[in-house]
N, CA, C and O of each residue as an XYZ file, in Angstrom:
760
protein
N     -59.760     58.763    -80.386
C     -59.254     58.324    -79.092
C     -58.420     59.434    -78.462
O     -57.878     60.295    -79.156
N     -58.332     59.399    -77.179
C     -57.577     60.369    -76.408
C     -56.077     60.217    -76.710
O     -55.486     59.182    -76.401
N     -55.469     61.237    -77.307
C     -54.057     61.149    -77.696
C     -53.125     61.025    -76.478
O     -52.091     60.361    -76.549
N     -53.495     61.664    -75.372
C     -52.677     61.544    -74.155
C     -52.681     60.096    -73.667
O     -51.636     59.568    -73.287
N     -53.840     59.456    -73.675
C     -53.948     58.062    -73.249
C     -53.139     57.150    -74.170
O     -52.439     56.257    -73.694
N     -53.228     57.366    -75.467
C     -52.468     56.559    -76.426
C     -50.972     56.743    -76.198
O     -50.214     55.774    -76.249
N     -50.544     57.966    -75.948
C     -49.120     58.238    -75.696
C     -48.648     57.552    -74.416
O     -47.539     57.022    -74.360
N     -49.489     57.567    -73.401
C     -49.167     56.899    -72.136
C     -49.008     55.390    -72.352
O     -48.043     54.792    -71.875
N     -49.942     54.788    -73.061
C     -49.875     53.353    -73.364
C     -48.654     53.061    -74.228
O     -47.970     52.059    -74.016
N     -48.376     53.919    -75.191
C     -47.233     53.738    -76.090
C     -45.925     53.680    -75.302
O     -45.105     52.792    -75.533
N     -45.724     54.611    -74.381
C     -44.484     54.653    -73.604
C     -44.311     53.413    -72.732
O     -43.230     52.824    -72.700
N     -45.356     53.016    -72.033
C     -45.274     51.849    -71.155
C     -45.107     50.576    -71.980
O     -44.313     49.704    -71.630
N     -45.849     50.472    -73.064
C     -45.768     49.289    -73.921
C     -44.370     49.129    -74.512
O     -43.841     48.018    -74.544
N     -43.771     50.209    -74.974
C     -42.415     50.160    -75.519
C     -41.418     49.708    -74.449
O     -40.547     48.878    -74.709
N     -41.556     50.259    -73.255
C     -40.668     49.876    -72.159
C     -40.819     48.391    -71.833
O     -39.825     47.692    -71.641
N     -42.042     47.917    -71.772
C     -42.280     46.506    -71.458
C     -41.796     45.599    -72.596
O     -41.315     44.493    -72.347
N     -41.921     46.062    -73.823
C     -41.423     45.292    -74.968
C     -39.895     45.203    -74.901
O     -39.322     44.136    -75.120
N     -39.244     46.322    -74.599
C     -37.784     46.348    -74.507
C     -37.259     45.481    -73.360
O     -36.127     45.001    -73.422
N     -38.055     45.277    -72.331
C     -37.671     44.412    -71.218
C     -37.986     42.942    -71.513
O     -37.738     42.071    -70.679
N     -38.527     42.674    -72.687
C     -38.902     41.320    -73.116
C     -40.119     40.787    -72.357
O     -40.278     39.574    -72.219
N     -40.983     41.687    -71.861
C     -42.223     41.277    -71.212
C     -43.288     40.964    -72.260
O     -44.152     40.114    -72.044
N     -43.219     41.651    -73.389
C     -44.067     41.385    -74.548
C     -43.179     40.783    -75.624
O     -41.980     41.055    -75.671
N     -43.762     39.971    -76.480
C     -43.009     39.463    -77.625
C     -43.862     39.663    -78.873
O     -44.925     40.281    -78.816
N     -43.398     39.145    -79.977
C     -44.169     39.280    -81.209
C     -45.473     38.496    -81.140
O     -46.421     38.804    -81.862
N     -45.526     37.498    -80.290
C     -46.703     36.639    -80.210
C     -47.494     36.820    -78.913
O     -48.717     36.676    -78.917
N     -46.832     37.127    -77.828
C     -47.477     37.226    -76.525
C     -47.615     38.670    -76.084
O     -46.709     39.484    -76.266
N     -48.746     38.969    -75.510
C     -48.910     40.254    -74.862
C     -50.117     41.035    -75.311
O     -50.555     40.962    -76.459
N     -50.644     41.791    -74.356
C     -51.746     42.696    -74.640
C     -51.775     43.770    -73.571
O     -51.325     43.574    -72.442
N     -52.317     44.908    -73.964
C     -52.438     46.030    -73.038
C     -53.725     46.768    -73.378
O     -54.070     46.934    -74.548
N     -54.431     47.209    -72.337
C     -55.710     47.879    -72.565
C     -55.937     48.957    -71.522
O     -55.240     49.029    -70.510
N     -56.939     49.800    -71.797
C     -57.323     50.861    -70.867
C     -58.827     51.050    -70.925
O     -59.421     51.081    -72.003
N     -59.434     51.176    -69.760
C     -60.869     51.477    -69.695
C     -61.035     52.955    -70.051
O     -60.307     53.808    -69.545
N     -61.991     53.247    -70.917
C     -62.212     54.644    -71.298
C     -63.576     55.173    -70.845
O     -63.806     56.382    -70.847
N     -64.471     54.275    -70.459
C     -65.748     54.672    -69.875
C     -66.306     53.486    -69.106
O     -65.663     52.439    -69.032
N     -67.477     53.636    -68.541
C     -68.059     52.584    -67.718
C     -68.257     51.286    -68.499
O     -68.229     50.208    -67.905
N     -68.456     51.364    -69.814
C     -68.685     50.149    -70.600
C     -67.863     50.092    -71.890
O     -68.239     49.403    -72.838
N     -66.743     50.815    -71.924
C     -65.877     50.791    -73.103
C     -64.414     50.707    -72.677
O     -64.023     51.218    -71.627
N     -63.619     50.052    -73.517
C     -62.184     50.011    -73.302
C     -61.485     49.915    -74.650
O     -62.091     49.559    -75.661
N     -60.196     50.243    -74.643
C     -59.375     50.080    -75.839
C     -58.347     48.999    -75.549
O     -57.870     48.860    -74.423
N     -58.016     48.239    -76.578
C     -57.045     47.157    -76.453
C     -56.287     47.067    -77.771
O     -56.801     47.452    -78.821
N     -55.063     46.557    -77.704
C     -54.285     46.420    -78.933
C     -54.943     45.407    -79.876
O     -55.597     44.456    -79.448
N     -54.747     45.647    -81.158
C     -55.251     44.714    -82.168
C     -54.407     43.442    -82.130
O     -53.283     43.452    -81.628
N     -54.944     42.359    -82.657
C     -54.256     41.070    -82.579
C     -52.961     41.020    -83.373
O     -52.087     40.209    -83.065
N     -52.815     41.863    -84.383
C     -51.598     41.849    -85.198
C     -50.604     42.943    -84.804
O     -49.631     43.179    -85.521
N     -50.836     43.602    -83.686
C     -49.981     44.707    -83.243
C     -48.702     44.191    -82.597
O     -48.735     43.303    -81.745
N     -47.587     44.753    -83.011
C     -46.315     44.525    -82.324
C     -46.212     45.637    -81.290
O     -46.253     46.818    -81.633
N     -46.078     45.260    -80.036
C     -46.272     46.199    -78.941
C     -45.108     47.148    -78.683
O     -45.062     47.796    -77.637
N     -44.167     47.240    -79.619
C     -43.109     48.238    -79.473
C     -43.457     49.524    -80.224
O     -42.707     50.498    -80.150
N     -44.549     49.543    -80.924
C     -44.924     50.700    -81.750
C     -46.435     50.926    -81.694
O     -47.132     50.744    -82.692
N     -46.932     51.321    -80.529
C     -48.363     51.582    -80.360
C     -48.716     52.921    -81.000
O     -48.073     53.941    -80.752
N     -49.733     52.887    -81.813
C     -50.325     54.094    -82.403
C     -51.829     53.996    -82.186
O     -52.324     52.980    -81.699
N     -52.543     55.031    -82.541
C     -54.001     54.986    -82.423
C     -54.572     53.857    -83.283
O     -55.535     53.202    -82.885
N     -53.989     53.629    -84.451
C     -54.458     52.557    -85.333
C     -54.155     51.165    -84.795
O     -54.770     50.190    -85.227
N     -53.223     51.060    -83.867
C     -52.880     49.764    -83.271
C     -53.885     49.342    -82.201
O     -53.881     48.196    -81.752
N     -54.741     50.273    -81.800
C     -55.719     50.005    -80.740
C     -57.126     49.933    -81.342
O     -57.413     50.562    -82.360
N     -57.975     49.171    -80.706
C     -59.367     49.064    -81.120
C     -60.251     49.392    -79.916
O     -60.000     48.935    -78.800
N     -61.276     50.183    -80.161
C     -62.209     50.600    -79.106
C     -63.403     49.651    -79.102
O     -64.036     49.423    -80.133
N     -63.703     49.098    -77.919
C     -64.766     48.112    -77.809
C     -65.799     48.529    -76.778
O     -65.475     49.149    -75.766
N     -67.033     48.182    -77.050
C     -68.152     48.401    -76.150
C     -68.567     47.040    -75.606
O     -68.767     46.103    -76.379
N     -68.700     46.917    -74.281
C     -69.060     45.627    -73.668
C     -70.338     45.045    -74.262
O     -70.447     43.833    -74.451
N     -71.297     45.907    -74.553
C     -72.629     45.453    -74.945
C     -72.844     45.365    -76.453
O     -73.921     44.972    -76.902
N     -71.849     45.719    -77.222
C     -72.021     45.741    -78.676
C     -70.949     44.869    -79.315
O     -69.822     45.324    -79.512
N     -71.275     43.649    -79.634
C     -70.335     42.730    -80.260
C     -70.384     42.905    -81.764
O     -71.258     42.354    -82.434
N     -69.448     43.669    -82.291
C     -69.391     43.881    -83.727
C     -68.056     43.356    -84.268
O     -67.325     42.672    -83.552
N     -67.743     43.667    -85.506
C     -66.546     43.153    -86.172
C     -65.255     43.514    -85.442
O     -64.259     42.803    -85.571
N     -65.256     44.598    -84.684
C     -64.040     45.039    -84.001
C     -63.549     44.027    -82.972
O     -62.349     43.959    -82.706
N     -64.450     43.240    -82.389
C     -64.051     42.227    -81.413
C     -63.139     41.188    -82.049
O     -62.248     40.654    -81.389
N     -63.358     40.901    -83.321
C     -62.505     39.914    -83.996
C     -61.149     40.501    -84.375
O     -60.221     39.751    -84.679
N     -61.017     41.821    -84.362
C     -59.742     42.485    -84.647
C     -58.873     42.632    -83.398
O     -57.674     42.892    -83.500
N     -59.471     42.469    -82.235
C     -58.780     42.695    -80.965
C     -57.860     41.525    -80.609
O     -57.988     40.424    -81.145
N     -56.943     41.793    -79.703
C     -56.043     40.773    -79.165
C     -56.829     39.549    -78.737
O     -57.993     39.646    -78.350
N     -56.186     38.407    -78.810
C     -56.871     37.172    -78.400
C     -57.164     37.151    -76.902
O     -57.924     36.300    -76.440
N     -56.587     38.057    -76.147
C     -56.816     38.163    -74.706
C     -57.990     39.085    -74.361
O     -58.213     39.393    -73.190
N     -58.721     39.513    -75.354
C     -59.763     40.524    -75.178
C     -60.791     40.149    -74.115
O     -61.221     41.017    -73.354
N     -61.193     38.896    -74.042
C     -62.226     38.512    -73.081
C     -61.698     38.484    -71.648
O     -62.458     38.704    -70.705
N     -60.418     38.219    -71.478
C     -59.816     38.321    -70.150
C     -59.894     39.776    -69.691
O     -60.319     40.052    -68.569
N     -59.486     40.700    -70.550
C     -59.519     42.124    -70.215
C     -60.958     42.562    -69.920
O     -61.216     43.236    -68.923
N     -61.871     42.182    -70.778
C     -63.288     42.567    -70.625
C     -63.827     42.134    -69.265
O     -64.435     42.932    -68.552
N     -63.604     40.874    -68.908
C     -64.147     40.382    -67.651
C     -63.468     41.024    -66.434
O     -64.110     41.212    -65.400
N     -62.202     41.354    -66.543
C     -61.546     42.074    -65.443
C     -62.210     43.436    -65.267
O     -62.532     43.822    -64.143
N     -62.419     44.169    -66.360
C     -63.066     45.480    -66.253
C     -64.480     45.372    -65.695
O     -64.907     46.235    -64.928
N     -65.200     44.337    -66.066
C     -66.566     44.174    -65.574
C     -66.605     43.795    -64.096
O     -67.490     44.242    -63.366
N     -65.657     42.978    -63.653
C     -65.711     42.456    -62.284
C     -64.872     43.254    -61.279
O     -65.089     43.141    -60.072
N     -63.920     44.055    -61.762
C     -63.049     44.841    -60.885
C     -63.265     46.324    -61.228
O     -62.610     46.850    -62.127
N     -64.168     46.990    -60.525
C     -64.517     48.373    -60.878
C     -63.348     49.358    -60.871
O     -63.370     50.336    -61.619
N     -62.325     49.120    -60.041
C     -61.218     50.074    -59.977
C     -60.096     49.769    -60.970
O     -59.061     50.435    -60.946
N     -60.281     48.776    -61.841
C     -59.272     48.492    -62.872
C     -59.393     49.539    -63.981
O     -60.453     49.695    -64.587
N     -58.312     50.243    -64.235
C     -58.264     51.244    -65.306
C     -57.399     50.742    -66.458
O     -57.679     51.031    -67.622
N     -56.338     49.981    -66.129
C     -55.422     49.414    -67.121
C     -55.252     47.925    -66.841
O     -55.263     47.494    -65.688
N     -55.094     47.143    -67.909
C     -54.849     45.712    -67.783
C     -53.753     45.338    -68.775
O     -53.703     45.870    -69.884
N     -52.873     44.418    -68.369
C     -51.862     43.920    -69.309
C     -51.662     42.424    -69.122
O     -51.830     41.880    -68.030
N     -51.303     41.784    -70.213
C     -50.848     40.396    -70.182
C     -49.417     40.414    -70.687
O     -49.155     40.820    -71.819
N     -48.496     39.973    -69.846
C     -47.083     39.936    -70.198
C     -46.554     38.523    -69.963
O     -47.176     37.714    -69.274
N     -45.400     38.251    -70.549
C     -44.755     36.966    -70.335
C     -43.278     37.205    -70.011
O     -42.396     36.851    -70.793
N     -43.022     37.815    -68.841
C     -41.629     38.054    -68.461
C     -40.903     36.722    -68.296
O     -41.400     35.835    -67.602
N     -39.734     36.567    -68.924
C     -39.108     35.245    -69.008
C     -38.712     34.620    -67.672
O     -38.958     33.431    -67.468
N     -38.114     35.368    -66.765
C     -37.698     34.777    -65.491
C     -38.895     34.404    -64.623
O     -38.916     33.328    -64.025
N     -39.886     35.279    -64.550
C     -41.071     34.986    -63.743
C     -41.824     33.782    -64.315
O     -42.260     32.911    -63.562
N     -41.976     33.728    -65.623
C     -42.687     32.611    -66.248
C     -41.912     31.311    -66.057
O     -42.500     30.274    -65.751
N     -40.603     31.363    -66.236
C     -39.778     30.169    -66.019
C     -39.837     29.742    -64.560
O     -39.960     28.551    -64.277
N     -39.754     30.675    -63.638
C     -39.806     30.366    -62.208
C     -41.130     29.685    -61.859
O     -41.170     28.802    -61.002
N     -42.205     30.095    -62.521
C     -43.522     29.528    -62.230
C     -43.625     28.047    -62.577
O     -44.476     27.340    -62.037
N     -42.767     27.577    -63.469
C     -42.814     26.174    -63.891
C     -42.362     25.214    -62.796
O     -42.794     24.061    -62.765
N     -41.498     25.680    -61.901
C     -40.899     24.803    -60.891
C     -41.290     25.126    -59.453
O     -40.860     24.435    -58.529
N     -42.096     26.162    -59.249
C     -42.406     26.600    -57.889
C     -43.903     26.859    -57.715
O     -44.637     27.008    -58.692
N     -44.340     26.911    -56.461
C     -45.733     27.196    -56.130
C     -45.968     28.621    -55.681
O     -47.103     29.096    -55.666
N     -44.886     29.309    -55.311
C     -44.997     30.730    -54.965
C     -43.640     31.391    -55.114
O     -42.599     30.734    -55.102
N     -43.678     32.698    -55.255
C     -42.462     33.505    -55.313
C     -42.336     34.188    -53.956
O     -43.235     34.915    -53.532
N     -41.217     33.950    -53.278
C     -40.918     34.619    -52.013
C     -39.688     35.485    -52.246
O     -38.559     35.026    -52.066
N     -39.901     36.736    -52.647
C     -38.767     37.598    -52.970
C     -37.796     37.729    -51.805
O     -38.199     37.835    -50.647
N     -36.508     37.721    -52.136
C     -35.470     37.898    -51.136
C     -34.829     39.281    -51.248
O     -34.045     39.681    -50.388
N     -35.169     40.006    -52.315
C     -34.622     41.349    -52.513
C     -35.519     42.388    -51.842
O     -36.698     42.139    -51.593
N     -34.954     43.530    -51.560
C     -35.650     44.604    -50.847
C     -36.940     45.020    -51.554
O     -38.005     45.035    -50.937
N     -36.853     45.361    -52.852
C     -38.027     45.873    -53.574
C     -39.111     44.810    -53.705
O     -40.298     45.113    -53.583
N     -38.711     43.577    -53.952
C     -39.686     42.497    -54.047
C     -40.458     42.304    -52.756
O     -41.676     42.128    -52.768
N     -39.732     42.341    -51.629
C     -40.394     42.184    -50.336
C     -41.315     43.352    -50.020
O     -42.432     43.158    -49.542
N     -40.841     44.577    -50.289
C     -41.615     45.774    -49.942
C     -42.806     45.993    -50.870
O     -43.890     46.349    -50.408
N     -42.620     45.788    -52.160
C     -43.677     46.092    -53.131
C     -44.666     44.938    -53.275
O     -45.873     45.164    -53.367
N     -44.161     43.698    -53.294
C     -45.017     42.551    -53.591
C     -45.277     41.629    -52.411
O     -46.414     41.211    -52.190
N     -44.240     41.308    -51.656
C     -44.368     40.236    -50.677
C     -44.455     38.909    -51.425
O     -44.079     38.830    -52.595
N     -44.945     37.873    -50.762
C     -45.068     36.572    -51.417
C     -46.137     36.626    -52.505
O     -47.189     37.242    -52.332
N     -45.850     35.975    -53.621
C     -46.784     35.899    -54.746
C     -47.087     34.428    -54.997
O     -46.195     33.649    -55.333
N     -48.345     34.056    -54.831
C     -48.772     32.695    -55.117
C     -48.818     32.491    -56.627
O     -49.309     33.351    -57.358
N     -48.317     31.376    -57.083
C     -48.348     31.048    -58.512
C     -49.621     30.249    -58.774
O     -49.853     29.204    -58.165
N     -50.430     30.752    -59.680
C     -51.706     30.115    -60.016
C     -51.467     28.989    -61.015
O     -50.869     29.196    -62.071
N     -51.936     27.811    -60.672
C     -51.777     26.651    -61.555
C     -53.097     26.405    -62.284
O     -54.086     26.031    -61.653
N     -53.128     26.609    -63.598
C     -54.376     26.416    -64.347
C     -54.737     24.951    -64.550
O     -55.790     24.648    -65.111
N     -53.879     24.040    -64.103
C     -54.066     22.592    -64.208
C     -54.152     22.122    -65.657
O     -53.119     21.847    -66.268
N     -55.322     22.026    -66.208
C     -55.522     21.498    -67.568
C     -55.307     22.622    -68.588
O     -56.117     23.544    -68.680
N     -54.230     22.540    -69.339
C     -53.930     23.626    -70.275
C     -54.740     23.551    -71.569
O     -54.801     24.522    -72.322
N     -55.363     22.397    -71.827
C     -56.116     22.243    -73.075
C     -57.271     23.229    -73.196
O     -57.567     23.696    -74.296
N     -57.926     23.552    -72.090
C     -59.059     24.474    -72.150
C     -58.800     25.766    -71.365
O     -59.740     26.473    -71.002
N     -57.530     26.070    -71.105
C     -57.179     27.237    -70.287
C     -57.698     28.539    -70.875
O     -58.232     29.363    -70.133
N     -57.565     28.755    -72.160
C     -57.984     30.038    -72.741
C     -59.491     30.253    -72.619
O     -59.938     31.397    -72.536
N     -60.274     29.196    -72.607
C     -61.718     29.343    -72.400
C     -62.033     29.669    -70.937
O     -62.952     30.436    -70.652
N     -61.264     29.080    -70.011
C     -61.493     29.290    -68.583
C     -60.861     30.577    -68.060
O     -61.356     31.173    -67.104
N     -59.780     30.998    -68.684
C     -58.991     32.129    -68.180
C     -59.832     33.380    -67.982
O     -59.664     34.092    -66.992
N     -60.725     33.650    -68.907
C     -61.519     34.873    -68.831
C     -62.410     34.928    -67.582
O     -62.820     36.012    -67.166
N     -62.711     33.775    -66.985
C     -63.516     33.719    -65.773
C     -62.671     33.517    -64.515
O     -62.946     34.117    -63.475
N     -61.645     32.673    -64.613
C     -60.839     32.342    -63.443
C     -59.945     33.493    -62.997
O     -59.749     33.691    -61.798
N     -59.404     34.248    -63.937
C     -58.502     35.347    -63.576
C     -59.242     36.448    -62.817
O     -58.784     36.835    -61.742
N     -60.370     36.974    -63.323
C     -61.089     37.993    -62.535
C     -61.560     37.464    -61.177
O     -61.578     38.210    -60.199
N     -61.942     36.179    -61.108
C     -62.365     35.583    -59.842
C     -61.191     35.567    -58.849
O     -61.375     35.838    -57.663
N     -59.985     35.248    -59.340
C     -58.790     35.290    -58.500
C     -58.612     36.693    -57.916
O     -58.369     36.846    -56.719
N     -58.735     37.717    -58.769
C     -58.553     39.093    -58.300
C     -59.608     39.486    -57.272
O     -59.311     40.242    -56.347
N     -60.821     38.994    -57.415
C     -61.874     39.315    -56.456
C     -61.600     38.712    -55.086
O     -62.038     39.257    -54.073
N     -60.883     37.593    -55.040
C     -60.647     36.897    -53.779
C     -59.252     37.143    -53.196
O     -58.939     36.633    -52.121
N     -58.419     37.909    -53.882
C     -57.069     38.209    -53.402
C     -56.826     39.711    -53.487
O     -57.425     40.400    -54.313
N     -55.963     40.200    -52.645
C     -55.663     41.636    -52.624
C     -54.674     42.050    -53.698
O     -54.441     43.243    -53.893
N     -54.104     41.113    -54.381
C     -53.067     41.380    -55.375
C     -53.643     41.986    -56.655
O     -54.786     41.723    -57.028
N     -52.831     42.795    -57.306
C     -53.196     43.357    -58.600
C     -52.494     42.636    -59.740
O     -52.550     43.068    -60.892
N     -51.832     41.533    -59.406
C     -51.227     40.716    -60.469
C     -51.357     39.247    -60.130
O     -51.430     38.851    -58.967
N     -51.382     38.458    -61.182
C     -51.447     37.009    -61.030
C     -50.384     36.403    -61.935
O     -50.358     36.654    -63.139
N     -49.511     35.605    -61.338
C     -48.497     34.863    -62.083
C     -49.070     33.472    -62.318
O     -49.319     32.723    -61.373
N     -49.275     33.138    -63.582
C     -49.910     31.885    -63.956
C     -48.842     30.935    -64.478
O     -48.068     31.275    -65.373
N     -48.814     29.751    -63.909
C     -47.798     28.754    -64.230
C     -47.702     28.514    -65.742
O     -48.662     28.088    -66.385
N     -46.511     28.803    -66.289
C     -46.226     28.557    -67.697
C     -46.962     29.449    -68.672
O     -46.846     29.260    -69.883
N     -47.720     30.420    -68.175
C     -48.529     31.283    -69.044
C     -48.026     32.713    -69.057
O     -47.827     33.296    -70.123
N     -47.821     33.280    -67.881
C     -47.358     34.663    -67.796
C     -48.036     35.413    -66.670
O     -48.514     34.814    -65.707
N     -48.074     36.729    -66.799
C     -48.587     37.604    -65.746
C     -49.718     38.461    -66.294
O     -49.572     39.121    -67.323
N     -50.835     38.442    -65.603
C     -51.932     39.372    -65.876
C     -51.914     40.360    -64.726
O     -51.879     39.965    -63.560
N     -51.937     41.644    -65.052
C     -51.917     42.662    -64.010
C     -52.905     43.769    -64.358
O     -53.240     43.991    -65.522
N     -53.358     44.452    -63.319
C     -54.240     45.604    -63.516
C     -53.913     46.646    -62.463
O     -53.300     46.347    -61.439
N     -54.331     47.868    -62.729
C     -54.163     48.939    -61.738
C     -54.943     50.165    -62.189
O     -55.462     50.212    -63.304
N     -55.018     51.150    -61.310
C     -55.609     52.452    -61.653
C     -54.573     53.326    -62.360
O     -54.921     54.258    -63.085
N     -53.301     53.011    -62.138
C     -52.198     53.793    -62.688
C     -51.345     52.871    -63.560
O     -50.898     51.819    -63.102
N     -51.124     53.258    -64.797
C     -50.400     52.403    -65.744
C     -48.944     52.189    -65.321
O     -48.384     51.115    -65.542
N     -48.337     53.205    -64.718
C     -46.951     53.089    -64.262
C     -46.869     52.093    -63.103
O     -45.959     51.265    -63.066
N     -47.802     52.166    -62.165
C     -47.827     51.220    -61.040
C     -48.013     49.791    -61.542
O     -47.387     48.863    -61.030
N     -48.869     49.615    -62.540
C     -49.083     48.288    -63.110
C     -47.778     47.741    -63.688
O     -47.400     46.602    -63.411
N     -47.098     48.550    -64.485
C     -45.839     48.125    -65.099
C     -44.755     47.903    -64.046
O     -43.948     46.981    -64.160
N     -44.745     48.755    -63.022
C     -43.737     48.630    -61.961
C     -43.858     47.283    -61.245
O     -42.845     46.639    -60.973
N     -45.070     46.856    -60.941
C     -45.258     45.586    -60.233
C     -44.774     44.411    -61.078
O     -44.175     43.474    -60.549
N     -45.025     44.451    -62.377
C     -44.533     43.389    -63.257
C     -43.010     43.397    -63.276
O     -42.379     42.342    -63.218
N     -42.416     44.591    -63.358
C     -40.956     44.709    -63.393
C     -40.324     44.228    -62.080
O     -39.290     43.560    -62.104
N     -40.929     44.558    -60.948
C     -40.398     44.113    -59.653
C     -40.498     42.597    -59.545
O     -39.563     41.948    -59.074
N     -41.625     42.022    -59.977
C     -41.771     40.564    -59.958
C     -40.705     39.903    -60.824
O     -40.067     38.940    -60.397
N     -40.511     40.410    -62.029
C     -39.512     39.827    -62.928
C     -38.110     39.934    -62.328
O     -37.339     38.977    -62.390
N     -37.777     41.081    -61.753
C     -36.452     41.251    -61.161
C     -36.261     40.323    -59.967
O     -35.186     39.747    -59.795
N     -37.294     40.173    -59.141
C     -37.188     39.266    -57.993
C     -36.981     37.831    -58.447
O     -36.168     37.110    -57.870
N     -37.708     37.407    -59.476
C     -37.537     36.040    -59.991
C     -36.156     35.861    -60.611
O     -35.539     34.806    -60.465
N     -35.676     36.881    -61.297
C     -34.328     36.817    -61.893
C     -33.275     36.672    -60.812
O     -32.350     35.870    -60.945
N     -33.408     37.441    -59.748
C     -32.452     37.341    -58.642
C     -32.524     35.989    -57.948
O     -31.494     35.435    -57.564
N     -33.733     35.450    -57.783
C     -33.868     34.119    -57.187
C     -33.201     33.050    -58.042
O     -32.523     32.166    -57.519
N     -33.392     33.130    -59.353
C     -32.781     32.163    -60.263
C     -31.263     32.308    -60.243
O     -30.546     31.311    -60.160
N     -30.767     33.550    -60.320
C     -29.315     33.774    -60.308
C     -28.683     33.344    -58.995
O     -27.562     32.835    -58.979
N     -29.395     33.544    -57.899
C     -28.824     33.178    -56.593
C     -28.672     31.674    -56.439
O     -27.836     31.234    -55.650
N     -29.425     30.886    -57.139
C     -29.285     29.425    -57.063
C     -28.058     28.936    -57.809
O     -27.598     27.819    -57.575
N     -27.522     29.751    -58.699
C     -26.332     29.342    -59.466
C     -25.031     29.798    -58.819
O     -23.949     29.439    -59.283
N     -25.127     30.574    -57.768
C     -23.931     31.078    -57.073
C     -23.399     30.095    -56.063
O     -22.400     30.372    -55.399
């Protein structure tokens, strides 16, 4: 694997882990490496210490044993790469303020400068029936991206799926969303 790419993922993943966007149980990060291949963290990877061995390389057309070693979010990532040609990086995070905010609201309307400028209003996607969400997620999330201009989706009680051509931009949007939700929550207690 490309050591520069692994180092890039390692730095962003560590930062997101330190911000509590990833936990020991939640989270995944991937990168497209060719027209039909991508790398994604293994299912047992703790995302504060990404190494080449923590990632698995997958081919869309070749379902072998490596697919069972990949993060449980692998099919969400795969379908995003297949349906969104300009997606280079994908992540699933569970930032605490944004996820908590999604439980009680239908959209995020940032009141802070960066939230307004970078994101604007963010509609919160309600998966409705959570019993079969993981089976539906791999199809509904890429479909959402195809019909909206946003590069992130905040899913009620689930977390944030984001993609971008630039890994830093992807992480920045998640961080701005989390900060905007944190400020909204804090402002209600003042």
